[in-house]
C-alpha positions as CSV (number, residue, x, y, z in Angstrom):
1,M,24.7,-8.3,-8.0
2,L,23.9,-4.8,-6.7
3,L,23.3,-2.2,-9.0
4,K,22.3,1.5,-8.4
5,Y,19.4,3.5,-9.9
6,F,19.5,7.1,-9.4
7,D,18.7,8.3,-12.9
8,F,15.1,8.6,-12.6
9,L,12.3,11.0,-13.8
10,N,11.3,13.7,-11.8
11,E,8.0,13.0,-10.0
12,N,5.1,14.2,-12.3
13,D,1.5,13.8,-11.2
14,G,0.3,13.8,-14.7
15,D,2.5,10.6,-15.6
16,Y,1.2,8.5,-12.9
17,I,-2.1,7.9,-11.2
18,K,-2.3,9.0,-7.6
19,S,-4.6,6.7,-5.6
20,S,-7.5,8.1,-3.7
21,I,-6.3,6.3,-0.7
22,I,-3.6,7.6,1.4
23,Y,-1.7,4.9,3.0
24,A,1.6,4.7,4.8
25,G,4.5,2.9,2.9
26,G,2.9,4.0,-0.5
27,K,5.3,3.7,-3.7
28,F,3.9,6.8,-5.6
29,K,7.3,8.6,-5.2
30,L,9.4,5.5,-6.5
31,L,7.1,4.7,-9.6
32,P,9.4,6.3,-12.0
33,Q,12.2,3.8,-10.7
34,I,10.4,0.9,-10.5
35,L,7.8,0.7,-13.5
36,H,10.5,0.4,-16.2
37,L,12.1,-2.5,-14.2
38,L,8.8,-4.6,-14.5
39,P,8.1,-7.0,-17.3
40,Q,6.1,-6.2,-20.4
41,N,2.9,-7.7,-21.3
42,I,1.9,-8.9,-17.9
43,H,-0.9,-11.3,-17.8
44,T,-1.9,-11.1,-14.1
45,F,-0.4,-8.8,-11.8
46,V,-0.4,-9.9,-8.3
47,D,0.0,-6.9,-5.8
48,L,0.6,-9.2,-2.7
49,F,0.6,-6.4,-0.3
50,C,-1.4,-3.9,-2.1
51,G,-1.8,-1.3,0.7
52,S,-3.0,2.0,-1.2
53,L,-3.2,0.1,-4.7
54,T,-0.5,2.6,-6.1
55,M,1.1,-0.2,-8.0
56,S,-2.0,-2.0,-8.9
57,I,-3.6,1.1,-10.8
58,N,-0.2,1.9,-12.2
59,V,0.8,-1.5,-13.7
60,K,-0.8,-2.4,-17.2
61,S,-1.9,-6.0,-17.2
62,N,-4.6,-8.2,-18.4
63,K,-5.8,-9.0,-15.0
64,T,-4.9,-7.7,-11.5
65,I,-5.4,-9.2,-8.1
66,A,-4.9,-7.0,-5.2
67,N,-4.3,-8.6,-1.9
68,D,-3.8,-7.4,1.8
69,I,-4.3,-8.9,5.2
70,N,-6.1,-5.6,6.3
71,K,-9.9,-6.7,6.1
72,N,-11.0,-3.1,6.8
73,L,-9.1,-1.9,3.8
74,I,-10.1,-4.3,1.3
75,D,-13.9,-4.0,2.4
76,L,-13.3,-0.3,1.6
77,Y,-12.4,-1.2,-2.0
78,K,-15.1,-3.7,-2.4
79,F,-17.4,-1.4,-1.3
80,I,-16.3,1.5,-3.6
81,Q,-16.2,-1.1,-6.4
82,D,-19.8,-2.5,-5.9
83,T,-21.5,0.7,-4.9
84,N,-23.4,3.2,-7.4
85,I,-21.3,6.4,-7.3
86,N,-24.1,8.6,-6.8
87,K,-24.7,6.9,-3.5
88,I,-21.1,7.1,-2.5
89,Y,-21.1,10.8,-3.1
90,Q,-24.3,11.4,-1.1
91,Y,-23.1,9.3,1.9
92,L,-19.8,11.3,1.8
93,Y,-21.2,14.8,1.4
94,D,-23.8,13.9,4.3
95,Q,-21.2,12.6,6.6
96,I,-18.9,15.8,5.8
97,Y,-21.8,18.1,6.8
98,K,-23.0,16.3,9.7
99,F,-19.6,16.0,11.3
100,E,-18.3,19.3,10.0
101,L,-15.2,17.6,8.4
102,T,-14.1,20.5,6.2
103,K,-13.3,22.1,9.4
104,C,-12.5,19.0,11.3
105,T,-11.9,19.0,15.1
106,E,-10.5,16.3,17.4
107,D,-14.2,16.1,18.8
108,S,-15.7,15.5,15.1
109,F,-13.2,13.1,14.4
110,N,-13.8,11.0,17.5
111,K,-17.4,11.0,17.0
112,L,-16.9,9.5,13.5
113,K,-14.5,7.2,14.8
114,T,-16.9,6.1,17.3
115,Q,-19.7,5.6,14.4
116,Y,-17.4,3.8,12.5
117,N,-16.5,1.2,15.1
118,K,-20.2,0.8,16.1
119,I,-21.6,0.5,12.5
120,G,-18.5,-0.3,10.2
121,N,-19.7,1.7,7.1
122,P,-16.5,1.5,5.0
123,L,-17.0,4.9,3.7
124,D,-16.5,6.5,7.3
125,L,-13.2,4.7,7.1
126,F,-12.2,6.7,3.8
127,L,-13.1,9.8,5.7
128,L,-11.3,8.9,8.6
129,H,-8.2,8.2,7.1
130,L,-8.3,11.4,5.2
131,T,-8.2,13.2,8.8
132,S,-6.3,10.6,10.8
133,F,-2.6,11.2,11.9
134,N,-0.1,10.4,8.9
135,N,-3.2,8.9,7.3
136,N,-2.9,5.8,9.3
137,M,-5.3,2.9,9.4
138,K,-4.7,1.5,12.8
139,F,-6.8,-1.0,14.5
140,N,-6.7,-2.6,18.0
141,L,-7.0,-6.3,18.8
142,K,-10.9,-5.9,18.9
143,G,-10.8,-4.6,15.0
144,E,-11.6,-1.1,16.2
145,F,-10.1,1.9,14.3
146,N,-7.8,3.5,16.9
147,S,-5.6,6.1,14.9
148,G,-5.4,9.5,16.3
149,F,-6.4,12.8,15.0
150,G,-4.2,14.5,12.4
151,Y,-5.2,17.9,12.7
152,R,-6.5,18.2,9.2
153,N,-9.7,18.7,7.2
154,V,-11.2,16.7,4.6
155,N,-10.3,17.8,1.2
156,I,-13.4,18.0,-1.1
157,K,-11.0,17.6,-4.4
158,K,-9.9,14.2,-2.7
159,V,-13.5,13.2,-2.2
160,E,-14.5,13.9,-5.6
161,S,-11.6,11.8,-7.1
162,I,-13.2,8.8,-5.8
163,D,-15.3,8.6,-9.1
164,F,-12.0,8.0,-11.2
165,F,-10.6,5.8,-8.6
166,K,-13.8,3.6,-8.6
167,R,-13.6,3.3,-12.5
168,T,-10.0,2.6,-12.3
169,I,-10.3,-0.7,-9.7
170,Q,-13.6,-1.7,-11.3
171,E,-12.1,-5.2,-12.9
172,F,-9.9,-5.6,-9.8
173,Q,-10.0,-9.0,-8.1
174,F,-9.6,-8.3,-4.4
175,E,-8.5,-10.8,-1.7
176,N,-8.2,-10.6,2.0
177,K,-5.6,-13.3,2.7
178,S,-2.3,-13.9,4.2
179,F,0.2,-13.5,1.5
180,D,0.9,-17.4,1.4
181,K,-2.5,-18.2,0.8
182,I,-2.5,-16.5,-2.6
183,S,-1.8,-19.2,-5.2
184,I,1.3,-19.4,-7.2
185,N,1.0,-19.3,-11.0
186,V,3.6,-19.1,-13.7
187,N,1.5,-16.9,-15.6
188,S,1.3,-14.4,-12.8
189,F,3.7,-11.3,-12.1
190,F,4.1,-10.8,-8.4
191,F,4.9,-7.5,-7.0
192,V,5.8,-7.6,-3.4
193,D,6.0,-4.6,-1.0
194,P,5.9,-6.5,2.5
195,P,6.1,-4.6,5.9
196,Y,9.8,-3.7,6.2
197,L,11.2,-5.7,9.3
198,I,13.7,-3.3,10.5
199,T,11.6,-0.3,10.7
200,N,9.3,0.9,13.5
201,V,6.5,2.5,11.6
202,P,3.1,1.5,13.0
203,Y,1.8,-0.7,10.2
204,N,4.9,-2.7,10.3
205,L,4.9,-3.7,14.2
206,K,3.0,-7.0,13.7
207,W,5.2,-8.4,11.1
208,K,8.1,-10.4,12.8
209,K,11.2,-12.4,11.6
210,D,9.4,-15.4,11.0
211,D,7.0,-13.7,8.5
212,D,10.0,-12.4,6.9
213,L,11.6,-15.9,6.2
214,K,8.2,-17.3,5.5
215,L,7.9,-14.5,2.6
216,L,11.4,-15.3,1.3
217,N,10.6,-19.2,1.0
218,Y,7.3,-18.2,-0.9
219,L,9.3,-16.2,-3.4
220,D,11.7,-19.1,-3.8
221,E,8.6,-21.2,-4.8
222,I,7.5,-18.7,-7.4
223,N,11.1,-18.8,-8.7
224,K,11.0,-22.6,-8.9
225,I,8.1,-22.9,-11.1
226,G,9.4,-20.0,-13.6
227,G,7.6,-17.3,-12.2
228,K,8.5,-13.7,-11.8
229,F,8.6,-11.3,-9.1
230,A,9.8,-8.2,-7.7
231,M,10.1,-7.4,-4.4
232,T,11.0,-3.9,-2.5
233,N,12.3,-3.8,1.1
234,F,15.1,-2.1,3.2
235,T,18.3,-4.0,3.7
236,Q,19.5,-1.3,6.2
237,H,17.9,1.4,8.2
238,K,19.9,3.5,10.7
239,N,21.8,0.8,12.9
240,R,19.9,-2.1,12.0
241,I,20.7,-4.6,8.8
242,N,18.2,-7.4,7.6
243,S,21.1,-9.8,7.2
244,D,18.6,-12.7,6.3
245,L,17.3,-10.6,3.4
246,I,20.7,-9.7,2.1
247,K,22.0,-13.4,2.4
248,W,19.0,-14.4,0.4
249,S,19.1,-11.8,-2.4
250,N,22.4,-12.8,-3.5
251,K,20.8,-15.5,-5.8
252,Y,18.7,-12.5,-7.4
253,K,19.3,-9.4,-9.0
254,T,19.3,-6.6,-6.4
255,I,19.0,-2.7,-7.5
256,E,19.2,0.1,-5.0
257,L,16.7,2.6,-5.0
258,D,16.8,6.3,-4.4
259,H,14.0,7.4,-2.0
260,Q,12.8,9.8,0.6
261,Y,10.0,9.0,3.1
262,T,8.3,12.1,4.7
263,Q,6.3,9.9,7.1
264,M,9.7,8.2,8.4
265,K,10.8,10.4,11.6
266,D,14.4,11.4,11.6
267,N,15.0,9.2,8.7
268,K,18.7,10.1,7.3
269,T,19.1,8.7,3.6
270,S,22.6,7.9,4.0
271,E,21.6,5.3,6.8
272,T,18.8,3.7,4.7
273,K,18.9,1.4,1.9
274,E,16.1,0.5,0.0
275,V,16.1,-2.2,-2.8
276,I,14.2,-4.0,-5.2
277,I,14.9,-7.4,-5.9
278,L,14.2,-9.2,-8.9
279,N,14.3,-12.9,-10.1
280,Y,14.6,-12.1,-13.9
């Protein structure tokens, strides 16, 4: 069953919490359409592909498990979670001054990138993603950060928001696993925002058809034990159609979302169908 949901609230930053991490594919603009569809009284919220943590920090639950295959990203979250806020601020301000990031140049960006790839301090990654192209967190096969410079400066207000961000994620359980290694539990609600197979944005390129099919089987297993899930995805993008997803989704409820992503070049809304698929 395909429904449409276009009668949504206007975006209001005061109604939702913006993550201190900017991450491609984040769901902040879709929160007014998604949150009211989720179950009430969630015991354990499992954010299977947590990315920026936008969903994790805006969904009420007794427990939150945030998982992502990106080890560098999860290391950053754990570091913020476990480190004294004054030490975090001191390090960030020292780095901003040292590399002149309030007036960031490509040279200073590359120097910070070199330092991060050599030493691996997670807070350097935080600063790099604020100044990288489209806030991408791209890594090569050696695990080195290799996003390009985005011709942007560090926003001090964004840095200072890390205190609230730290308090918000303090009780989260972070995991760095392949999605199929996360245990299925009937008391858990799974929110699934995987890489979209039929797009070519950088963070999706490693995701293949076999991964898509494995994920669909994993969600079927959740359904078999009586668990609940919600998955966002594209069924169509430009001249590409995810026929396997469409066929699979027929056994569940599919709601079409109204969307607009500024980071997707030459994206035409009429040629793209983004949906949320629910098994309840």
